Structures are given as structure tokens and as C-alpha cells.
C-alpha positions as CSV (number, residue, x, y, z in Angstrom):
1,M,59.8,17.7,11.7
2,I,59.5,16.9,7.9
3,F,58.6,13.3,8.6
4,K,55.8,14.6,11.0
5,M,54.4,17.0,8.5
6,V,54.5,14.1,5.9
7,H,52.9,11.9,8.3
8,S,50.2,14.4,9.0
9,R,49.7,15.0,5.4
10,F,49.3,11.2,4.8
11,K,46.7,10.8,7.6
12,I,44.7,13.6,6.1
13,I,44.6,12.1,2.6
14,L,43.9,8.5,4.2
15,F,41.1,10.3,6.1
16,C,39.7,11.9,3.0
17,L,39.8,8.6,1.0
18,L,37.9,6.9,3.8
19,L,35.5,9.6,3.7
20,V,35.0,8.9,-0.1
21,F,34.8,5.2,0.3
22,C,32.2,5.4,3.2
23,S,30.1,7.7,1.1
24,Q,30.1,5.5,-1.8
25,K,29.5,2.5,0.3
26,K,26.4,4.2,2.0
27,E,25.1,5.3,-1.5
28,K,25.5,1.7,-2.7
29,E,23.7,0.3,0.2
30,L,20.8,2.8,-0.2
31,V,20.1,1.8,-3.6
32,S,19.5,-1.9,-4.6
33,E,17.9,-3.3,-7.8
34,I,15.5,-6.3,-8.0
35,T,14.6,-8.1,-11.1
36,I,10.9,-8.9,-11.0
37,S,9.3,-11.8,-12.8
38,T,5.9,-10.9,-14.2
39,V,5.2,-14.7,-14.8
40,P,3.1,-15.8,-11.7
41,N,4.1,-18.8,-9.8
42,S,1.6,-21.1,-8.0
43,F,1.1,-19.8,-4.5
44,E,0.3,-23.1,-2.5
45,I,-1.3,-21.9,0.5
46,E,0.5,-24.5,2.8
47,D,3.8,-23.9,1.2
48,S,3.7,-20.2,1.2
49,F,2.4,-19.3,4.7
50,D,3.8,-20.4,8.1
51,E,0.3,-19.8,9.5
52,F,-3.1,-18.8,7.9
53,K,-6.6,-18.2,8.7
54,I,-9.5,-18.1,6.4
55,V,-12.3,-15.8,8.2
56,H,-16.1,-15.4,6.7
57,L,-17.1,-12.0,7.5
58,K,-20.5,-12.3,9.1
59,N,-23.0,-9.1,8.8
60,I,-26.7,-8.4,8.0
61,D,-25.7,-5.9,5.6
62,L,-23.7,-7.2,2.7
63,I,-20.2,-5.5,2.0
64,P,-20.2,-4.4,-1.9
65,N,-16.8,-3.0,-1.7
66,L,-14.2,-4.3,1.2
67,Y,-11.6,-1.6,0.4
68,R,-9.1,-1.5,3.0
69,A,-8.3,-3.5,6.5
70,K,-6.1,-2.1,9.3
71,S,-5.1,-3.3,12.6
72,Y,-5.0,-1.6,16.2
73,D,-3.9,-3.7,19.1
74,K,-4.6,-6.9,17.3
75,T,-7.9,-5.8,16.2
76,I,-8.9,-5.6,12.7
77,Y,-11.1,-2.8,11.3
78,V,-12.4,-3.0,7.8
79,L,-13.7,-0.4,5.4
80,D,-16.7,-0.7,3.1
81,G,-15.7,1.9,0.4
82,G,-18.8,1.7,-1.4
83,R,-20.9,2.9,1.6
84,A,-18.5,4.4,3.7
85,K,-18.9,2.4,6.6
86,L,-16.2,1.1,9.1
87,Y,-16.6,-2.1,11.0
88,K,-14.5,-3.6,13.9
89,M,-13.9,-7.4,13.2
90,G,-14.6,-10.0,15.9
91,N,-12.5,-13.3,16.4
92,E,-14.9,-15.3,14.3
93,G,-15.6,-12.8,11.7
94,E,-18.5,-11.1,13.0
95,L,-18.6,-7.3,12.3
96,N,-19.6,-4.5,14.5
97,L,-20.5,-1.2,12.8
98,I,-18.5,1.4,14.5
99,L,-18.8,4.4,12.0
100,S,-21.5,5.2,9.6
101,S,-22.0,9.0,9.2
102,K,-22.2,9.5,5.2
103,G,-24.2,12.4,4.1
104,D,-23.9,16.2,3.3
105,G,-24.6,17.4,6.7
106,P,-21.7,19.5,8.5
107,N,-21.1,16.5,11.0
108,E,-21.1,13.9,8.1
109,Y,-18.7,13.0,5.5
110,N,-19.0,12.1,1.7
111,L,-16.5,9.5,1.7
112,I,-13.6,7.7,3.8
113,S,-10.6,8.0,1.8
114,D,-8.4,6.6,4.5
115,F,-8.6,6.2,8.2
116,Q,-6.5,5.6,11.1
117,V,-7.5,4.0,14.8
118,L,-5.9,6.4,17.1
119,N,-6.2,4.6,20.6
120,E,-7.7,1.8,22.7
121,N,-10.9,4.2,23.0
122,E,-11.5,3.6,19.2
123,E,-11.2,7.2,18.4
124,I,-11.1,7.1,14.5
125,L,-9.5,9.9,12.4
126,I,-10.7,9.9,8.7
127,Y,-9.9,11.9,5.7
128,D,-12.7,12.8,3.4
129,G,-11.2,13.4,0.0
130,S,-14.5,15.1,-1.4
131,K,-14.8,17.6,1.3
132,K,-11.2,17.7,1.7
133,N,-11.8,17.4,5.6
134,M,-10.2,15.7,8.6
135,M,-12.5,14.3,11.1
136,K,-12.3,12.6,14.3
137,F,-15.1,10.3,15.6
138,A,-15.5,8.3,18.7
139,P,-17.6,5.2,18.6
140,S,-21.3,5.2,17.6
141,N,-20.7,8.4,15.2
142,N,-19.9,10.9,17.8
143,L,-17.9,13.5,16.1
144,I,-15.0,14.8,18.1
145,S,-13.6,17.4,15.8
146,N,-13.9,18.4,12.0
147,Q,-11.4,20.5,10.1
148,S,-11.0,21.4,6.7
149,L,-7.4,21.2,5.4
150,E,-5.7,24.2,4.0
151,G,-3.8,23.9,0.7
152,V,-5.7,21.0,-0.7
153,N,-7.9,22.7,-3.2
154,E,-5.9,21.6,-6.5
155,K,-4.2,18.4,-4.9
156,T,-5.4,15.0,-4.7
157,L,-4.1,13.1,-1.3
158,G,-3.8,9.4,-1.0
159,A,-3.1,7.4,2.1
160,F,-2.0,9.1,5.3
161,Q,-0.3,7.9,8.5
162,V,0.1,9.7,11.8
163,M,3.6,10.5,12.6
164,K,5.2,10.2,16.1
165,D,5.1,14.1,16.4
166,G,1.3,14.3,15.7
167,K,1.6,15.6,12.3
168,L,-0.2,13.8,9.3
169,L,1.8,12.5,6.4
170,F,-0.1,11.9,3.1
171,N,1.1,10.7,0.0
172,L,0.4,12.9,-3.1
173,I,-1.5,11.4,-5.9
174,S,-1.5,14.5,-8.1
175,G,-1.5,18.5,-8.0
176,S,2.0,18.8,-6.8
177,P,5.6,18.0,-7.8
178,N,6.2,16.5,-4.2
179,R,5.6,13.1,-2.9
180,F,4.4,14.0,0.5
181,F,2.0,16.5,2.1
182,I,2.7,17.2,5.7
183,Y,-0.3,18.6,7.9
184,D,-0.1,20.0,11.5
185,L,-3.6,19.9,12.6
186,A,-2.7,21.7,15.8
187,N,-1.4,24.8,14.1
188,N,-3.7,24.2,10.8
189,S,-0.5,24.4,8.7
190,F,1.2,22.4,5.9
191,Y,4.1,21.8,3.8
192,E,5.2,19.7,1.0
193,N,8.2,17.4,1.1
194,S,10.5,15.3,-1.4
195,L,10.4,16.5,-5.3
196,I,9.8,13.7,-7.7
197,D,11.2,13.9,-11.3
198,S,9.2,16.0,-13.7
199,I,8.6,13.3,-15.9
200,Y,6.0,11.8,-13.5
201,H,4.1,15.2,-13.2
202,G,0.9,16.0,-14.7
203,F,-0.7,12.6,-15.3
204,D,-3.3,13.0,-12.3
205,F,-3.2,9.3,-12.2
206,G,-2.2,7.1,-9.2
207,S,-3.0,4.8,-6.5
208,D,-4.4,6.1,-3.1
209,K,-2.7,3.1,-1.5
210,G,0.9,3.9,-2.3
211,L,2.1,4.7,1.3
212,T,2.6,2.2,4.3
213,I,4.4,2.4,7.6
214,G,7.1,0.0,8.9
215,S,8.4,-0.4,12.4
216,N,10.5,2.9,12.2
217,N,10.0,4.1,8.8
218,F,7.4,5.2,6.0
219,S,7.6,3.5,2.7
220,T,6.1,4.7,-0.6
221,I,5.7,3.8,-4.3
222,H,4.7,5.9,-7.4
223,P,2.6,4.4,-9.8
224,F,5.2,4.6,-12.6
225,E,8.5,5.0,-10.8
226,Y,9.2,1.6,-10.1
227,K,10.9,2.2,-7.0
228,I,10.2,1.5,-3.2
229,L,11.4,4.5,-1.2
230,S,11.8,4.3,2.7
231,F,12.0,7.4,4.7
232,N,12.5,8.1,8.4
233,E,10.5,10.4,10.7
234,K,12.5,13.3,9.3
235,L,11.6,12.2,5.7
236,E,15.1,11.4,4.9
237,N,15.5,8.7,2.2
238,Q,17.0,5.6,4.0
239,N,16.6,2.9,1.4
240,S,15.7,2.7,-2.3
241,I,14.8,-0.6,-4.1
242,A,14.4,-0.2,-7.8
243,L,12.3,-2.8,-9.2
244,N,13.1,-4.1,-12.7
245,F,10.2,-5.6,-14.6
246,G,12.4,-6.1,-17.7
247,V,10.4,-5.4,-21.1
248,N,7.2,-5.1,-19.1
249,S,8.4,-1.7,-17.5
250,I,7.6,1.6,-18.8
251,S,10.8,3.3,-19.6
252,E,11.6,7.0,-18.8
253,E,11.9,7.7,-22.3
254,E,8.5,6.3,-23.0
255,L,7.0,8.6,-20.2
256,K,9.0,11.7,-21.7
257,G,7.5,10.7,-25.1
258,I,4.0,11.2,-24.1
259,K,4.6,14.6,-22.4
260,N,2.4,14.4,-19.8
261,D,-0.8,13.7,-22.0
262,P,-3.1,11.3,-19.9
263,N,-4.8,10.1,-23.1
264,Q,-1.5,8.9,-24.4
265,L,-0.6,7.4,-20.9
266,F,-3.7,5.3,-21.1
267,D,-3.1,4.2,-24.6
268,L,0.2,3.0,-23.3
269,I,-1.1,0.9,-20.3
270,N,-4.3,-0.3,-22.0
271,N,-2.0,-2.3,-24.5
272,D,-2.3,-6.1,-23.7
273,M,-0.2,-7.1,-26.8
274,N,2.7,-5.2,-25.4
275,P,1.8,-5.2,-21.4
276,K,3.1,-2.5,-19.0
277,V,3.4,-2.9,-15.3
278,H,1.4,0.2,-13.3
279,S,-0.7,1.3,-10.7
280,F,1.1,0.0,-7.7
281,I,-0.3,-0.6,-4.2
282,L,2.3,-1.2,-1.4
283,E,2.1,-2.8,2.0
284,E,5.1,-3.5,4.3
285,T,5.8,-5.7,7.3
286,E,8.9,-6.5,9.4
287,N,10.6,-8.7,7.0
288,F,8.6,-8.2,3.4
289,Y,7.1,-5.7,1.1
290,L,4.2,-6.6,-1.1
291,V,3.6,-4.7,-4.0
292,Q,0.2,-5.2,-6.0
293,Y,-0.2,-4.1,-9.6
294,F,-1.7,-4.3,-13.0
295,L,0.2,-5.9,-15.9
296,G,-1.6,-4.6,-19.0
297,S,-5.1,-3.1,-19.2
298,F,-7.5,-2.8,-16.5
299,G,-10.0,-5.1,-18.2
300,G,-7.8,-7.7,-20.0
301,G,-4.5,-7.6,-18.2
302,K,-3.4,-9.3,-15.2
303,F,-3.7,-8.1,-11.6
304,L,-0.4,-9.4,-9.8
305,K,1.3,-9.3,-6.5
306,T,5.0,-9.8,-5.7
307,I,6.3,-10.5,-2.2
308,I,10.0,-9.2,-1.6
309,G,12.1,-10.2,1.1
310,K,13.8,-7.2,2.7
311,D,17.0,-9.0,3.7
312,S,17.3,-11.8,0.9
313,K,16.0,-9.5,-2.0
314,N,14.4,-12.5,-3.2
315,S,10.9,-12.0,-4.8
316,Y,8.0,-14.1,-5.7
317,T,5.0,-13.3,-8.0
318,F,1.6,-14.6,-7.9
319,D,-1.9,-13.7,-9.0
320,S,-3.8,-16.3,-7.1
321,I,-3.9,-18.3,-3.9
322,R,-4.0,-21.9,-4.4
323,L,-6.5,-24.1,-2.2
324,S,-6.6,-27.9,-3.0
325,K,-5.2,-27.3,-6.6
326,I,-8.0,-24.7,-7.2
327,D,-6.6,-21.0,-7.8
328,I,-8.8,-18.6,-6.1
329,P,-8.1,-14.7,-7.3
330,S,-7.4,-12.6,-4.3
331,T,-6.9,-8.9,-3.6
332,L,-4.4,-7.4,-1.1
333,I,-6.5,-5.0,1.4
334,G,-3.9,-4.8,4.3
335,K,-1.4,-6.2,6.7
336,L,-0.5,-7.1,10.3
337,N,3.0,-6.1,11.5
338,D,4.3,-9.8,12.2
339,D,4.4,-10.5,8.5
340,R,0.9,-11.3,7.9
341,F,-0.9,-9.9,5.0
342,I,-4.7,-9.6,4.6
343,F,-6.2,-10.7,1.3
344,S,-10.0,-10.5,0.1
345,L,-10.7,-13.8,-2.0
346,N,-12.9,-13.4,-4.9
347,I,-16.4,-14.7,-3.6
348,E,-18.1,-14.2,-7.0
349,Y,-15.2,-16.6,-8.5
350,I,-15.7,-19.1,-5.9
351,K,-19.4,-19.3,-6.3
352,N,-19.0,-20.0,-10.1
353,L,-16.8,-23.0,-9.4
354,T,-18.2,-26.4,-10.3
355,E,-19.9,-28.5,-7.3
356,E,-16.8,-30.8,-7.6
357,Q,-14.4,-27.7,-7.0
358,K,-16.5,-26.3,-4.3
359,A,-16.2,-29.9,-2.5
360,S,-12.5,-29.8,-3.1
361,I,-11.9,-26.6,-1.1
362,S,-14.7,-27.2,1.6
363,E,-11.8,-28.0,4.0
364,Y,-11.0,-24.3,3.8
365,I,-14.4,-22.7,2.5
366,P,-17.4,-24.7,3.6
367,A,-20.3,-24.3,1.6
368,D,-22.1,-21.9,4.4
369,Y,-19.4,-19.3,3.6
370,L,-20.8,-18.7,0.1
371,D,-23.7,-16.2,1.1
372,D,-22.1,-13.2,-0.7
373,N,-20.4,-11.9,2.5
374,P,-16.5,-11.4,1.9
375,I,-14.1,-14.2,2.8
376,L,-10.6,-13.0,4.2
377,L,-7.4,-15.0,4.2
378,I,-5.0,-13.9,6.8
379,G,-1.3,-15.5,6.2
380,K,2.0,-15.1,7.6
381,V,4.4,-15.2,4.9
382,K,7.3,-17.9,5.1
383,A,10.7,-16.7,4.7
384,F,12.4,-17.5,1.3
């Protein structure tokens, strides 16, 4: 009898120890740290992509500000952020205008802060951050619905995604101590989710491209927090990757020291003698994260990109994409889910190359591409 009691107690103690071990192991798995180099490498196009395609966009009206690109059912849609027009891209780069309703009328928007293509009928859901409205359009500017969002007056919302239950998930840029603003259009109700540390409050400064969707998760990055956080549909944190930029990181002590003063914050990030990493943009594919950010000031600093392998936790930092030994500045504007990222190449930089340099890259960018229309590079990242 005594042996049975001791044996039972031993099993209980062993079970408790296993619970603690599993809990610690789970916590360890949830949080990992990666050291990120801020020294850009040469991103050779053939060595960096398994496949790539350079697309010359063709349109009568030039696009002054190619801001976002998104895909639905293998079709790419691009947003002209300056004039708030949305285009559907053909296989050869031809652009078909599908949404252009900018104006002050009741059926018009002031701007397209973000958009989602909802179905094969090309119904488009847009968020107008100026009017704080969510609008749904069918092609050719046919308004289906227009709904003013409640609870947004003092808040700035960034990118949004449509969740499986139909609710809208926004990342919050400012005006709230939370990461997410969740809106139910059917009930015209909202709630906020996932508190952030108080040291990140009050700056009213952030990227509106800090939210991305993976295969079964949502991932986000705060402009100064140096963490990629992944959440499931219940908004439970599933994974956290801390990005260590070494001396180029803004420490929590530095943020506490400026006491939520935006002027002191700008003084901190506009220092190219002691440059700091800030203003993240995030995209995610099945096997990679790509973060884009500034190192130093907006004017004199560097505009860098780092690819992170999800499994390997290896990272690779670059600023330009190299074509025939010519470095072409590029900007991340979107992704396709099969590990393809979409970059806009700097057309002004290309046009200012010497004739000899233009000739050397003509295999990739022929002379007839240099007509002020955007040039996209769509590349499938190699495993590393």
C-alpha cells in the first residue's frame, strides 16, 4: 500500500516536471533571436532568385506613385497611391484600370489606404483613411456598399486583411495601446486586441505596411519594436522573432528616455552619424519574411531590405538588385505566396545611367522600357 502511494506521488511529480519542461520548451520555441547585418550584400539577380521576371508596365497615364501590389488567383493588382487608382496587370505588363472614384461625393473616396480583392468577380474592398470609410466596389467604379467605421476617430489604421470569419483585421499605427483593430462589418462593431508595451505609445509614427498574411497566420511588425510577431486567427501569438541590429538598434532605454516626444524621436532617427533602424515594412511568403526599413535619416540614410528564412533563420541584407554588375535601387511593394516578392525598380536612377551602363543591362531592361512607366521585378527567392 505504501509502495503504491509513493509510486503515485512519483508519477504526479514526474507529470508536473514534464509540464514545466514542455512549457519552457514551448516558450523557447515561440521566441527566437536573429542577428541582422546592416551592411548590404550584393544581391546578384541570377544567384538570388530561382526564377525572375522583369515587367514593363504599359499605360497611357503614367503612374507617379506605385505604392502596393497584391495578387488574387495569380492576377496582380497595383495601386497608384498618388491618384488613388487601382489597376489589373496583364501577362505582358499591360494595365487595365478597374477602380477610379476619387472625389468628395458620397460614392467616392479621398484615398485608398489599403485594398483587398475579394473574389473572382473582382469585387474590391478599400479602406479610405481620410473619410474613415470601408467601401466595396465592383469593376468600373460600381459602388456596392459604403460604411463609416465606428471607433476610428482618434485612431490611425494601417493595412488590413480579411479574416476567415469575414471580420477585418487592421494594424493600428497610432491612437491606441493595442496592435490590432478588429471590425465586424455585419454588426458594425469593433474591438481592439493585443496590448503593446507602453514605451511604444504616443509617437503617432509608423508604417501602414506592417501587417501581412501567411498561409495560416497573420504577421506584424512595429516600427520600433524589432520583432516579427505571428498570430493565428484567434489572434494568439504563435511565434516571435526578435531582430537584433546591434549598435543600430534603438534600445528600450533610448525610447524611455525620449518620453514619447515625437520631436526627440525624429532627432534620434535623423542622425546619420549614429544611424538607427526604423520604419519597418513587412511581407511574408511560405518560407520567407522580407523586412524593408530605413537605416538613419529619410534623406541621407540607407533604404535596406533583409530576407529571413523561416526554417534556417538565416538572413540576407541588400539595398539594390544587381543586373550585369549594375546596382539598381529597388522598393518592395508586394509578394506572391510561392516565395515571390514584387519590387519596383527605380526608373529615374536607370534613366540617369550612362549609355554604356544602359547597354550592359539591356538584356534585362531594353531601351524602350525607359519611358517613365514603372518597371517591376518579380523574383522567387532561392533557399539559403
